[in-house]
N, C-alpha and C positions, 0 to 999 in steps of 0.2 A: 599496230595491227594493220595488215594490208586490207584493201577493199575486198579482195577475193576471200580473205579469211572472215571478214565481217559477214559477207554474204553466206558463206558456208555455215557460220554459226547461227545465223538468223533465220535461215529458211525453215519454215514449218513443214510438217508432213502434208503431202498432197500439193505442195507448191508447184512442182513441175506440171502436173496435170491441170491445175486450176488456172495459173496465170503465166506459166512458162511460154506457151505459144504466142501469147499476146506481146510479151516483152521481147521475144526473139525477133518479131517483125520490125520493131522500132529501135530497140536499144541493145539487143543481145550481141555479144561477141564471143570469140573463142575462149577467152579467159573465164568469163562467167559460165560458159557451158561446161568447162572442165571443173569449175568449183561446184556446180550443181551436180555433176556426175559423182564427184567425191562424196558430197553430202548424201546422195542417194545410196551409194555403196555402203557408207558408214551406217546410215539409218537401217538398211536391210540387214546388215550384220548384227546390229544391236537387237532388232526384232527377232532374228533367227536364234540368237543366243538366249533371249528371254523365253522363246518357245521351247527350245531344247532343254532348258533348265527345269521344266515342270514335268514330273513323272506322269505317264499315261497308263492308267490301269482300267481295264474293261470290266464293267459290272456284268453279272450273269442274270439269267431270268429270275432267279430267286430273290435278287435284290430289287426287282421292279414289279413283280407279279401282283402286288397289292397297291401299287401306286395309282393315285387318282389325279387327274388334271383338273384344277379348279381355277376360278376366274382371277382372283387377286388376293392381296394381303388381308383385306377385310374379311374375305371368305375364310382364309386360313385361320384368322383369329377366332372366328365363330366356331371352328372345329377343335380348338385347343381346350384343355381342361380348365374349368372355372374354379375359383377359390383356391388357386394353386400357389405354390412357391415357384417363382419364375424369375427370369432375368432378361433384360435387354442389354446386349453387349455391343456397345457402339451407339451412343444416344444422340449426339450432336445437339440439336435444339429442343429435343423432347417431343417432337410432333407425333412420332409413332408411339411414344410412351403414352400419350393421351389416348390414342386408339386402344392400346392394350388395356388401360384402366377401364375404359368404357365398355369394351367388348368382353373382357374376361373376369372382371372384378376380382383381382388376385388377392390372396391372403397376404402375400409378401412379394413385392416387385423390387428386385435389385437393379439399379441403373448404374452400369459400369462404363467408365470412359476416362479419358485423359484430358479433360477440358483444360485449356490454357497451355498445353504443352506446345513449345515452339515448333512451328511448321505444320501443325495439325489444325488447331482451332484458335480463334481469337480469344484474347484475355477477357475474363468476365463472364464467359458462357456458363460456367459452373454456378455462378451466383444467380444467373437468370433461371437456371433449372431449379435451384433451391427455392427461389421465389415462386416460380410457377407451381411447384408441388409442395409448398410449405405445409398445407393442411394434411396432406397424405404422409409427409415426413413426420409431422407431430403425432399423427395417429399410428405411426410405425408401419403403415401399409407400404411405404416406399423407403428404401434405404439407398443412399448415395455411396457408391464405392469408387473413389478416385484412384486411377492407376491404369497401367496397361492390362489388357484383358488376361494375358497369361499369368501375370503376377497376382492379380486379384483372384482368379479362379484357383490358383494353386493353394491359396489360403482358405478356400471355402471347404466346408465339411464334405466328406464323401457321401454319395447317395442322398443328396440334399434337394436338388431341383426336380420339379415335375416337368418343366420345359424351359427352354431358353431360345432366344432369337439373336443370331449373330449378324453383325453389320459393322465390321471394323475396316481393315485396310484392303480386304479382298485378295490379298496375295496368297499363293499356295503355301508358303512357309508359315505365315501367321495362322491361316485357317487350319492347317494340319496340326499345329501345336495346340490350338484351341480345342479341336476335336479330340485329340489325345487326352487332354485334361478332362474334358467333359464326359468322357467314357467312364470316369470314376465319380464324377460329381452329379450325374443324373441318377434318379431312382431307377429300379429295374424296368419299369414301364415308361420311363421318361422319353421325351421327344426333343430332338435338336432341330430347330428351324434356322433359316438364314436367308440373307438377301444376296442379290447379284449372282445367282446361279446361271452364269453366262460366261462366255469365253473372254469378254472384255468390253471396254467402253469405246465404241466406234468413234465418237466425236473427239474424245480425249486421246485416242491412240494408245490406250493402256491395256496391257494383257493381264487379266485376272487369273486366279488359280483356284477359285472356289469349287468349280465342278470337279476338277482333278482331285483336289483334296478330299471332297466328299465321297467320290467313287472309290478312291484308295482306302479310305476309312471303312466304308461299307464292306469291302472285300476282306480287309484284314481283320476287322472286329465283328463281322457277322451282323451288320445292320442292314436295313432296307429303306428305300425311298417310299414314303406313303403319300406325299402331296407335292405337286409342282404347280406353280401359278403360271398363267399364260397371257395375262393382259399386256398388250403391247405398249401401253402408256406408263408402265412401271417396270423396273427391272424384275426378272423372275425371282421368286422365292422357292425354297425347298423345305421339306420336313422329313426327318428320318427317325426310325426307332429300331430297337434291337429285334432281330429275328428270333422268335420264340417257338420252340417245338410244341406240338400238341400236348405232350405229357406235362409241360411246364406251365401252360397257360392258366390252369386253375390255381396255381400258386401265386400269381401276380395280383 
């Protein structure tokens, strides 16, 4: 592999702005400049393709008219039903699971994840989760569900959950599939919450699709946003529920 190709493959996002001018003064030459331009062009095209691959659906006033801006995830948990059947979908080390237990005292908490799957989490994490929550597992307050979110949810009973919290890969495709399944798996008054209600990860240079998937789902399935968190020290969370007509509210 040529030096130019190595440079082209190795340059991270933001390289030109961050250290390009410094290197140009001392070491830069025409070949490096051309390699950098090619990299920048390729990077732009990839980002543009990612952006164009995500559908954009505008919500209407009816989808946000009851929405409240709240401080953080802890506040969100305080507003969710207690003694409920719920799920955390995307658990990682179980830190938020502990908060769910303390704040909502669930009757049943499903922890759904693919611990140990290559490329996602290190081996042994599921065992750590089982050890951390061994008392709750023995008491059947917590149930561990190993597998991809869409596979696990597909096998859950319909109209089963009171609420769920989504925190998986944050892509449009996965989030849209999860929401489609959860439309059947939630009770009529159920609430779907989730993390990373934001366009992407600035530091990592990753485009998310959670916002677009949520908005599309609300418009297609007649759901509404009820909570959005705003604390800048954590990624925003959302909560949605079905829009219910006045005539049907007394039936829930």
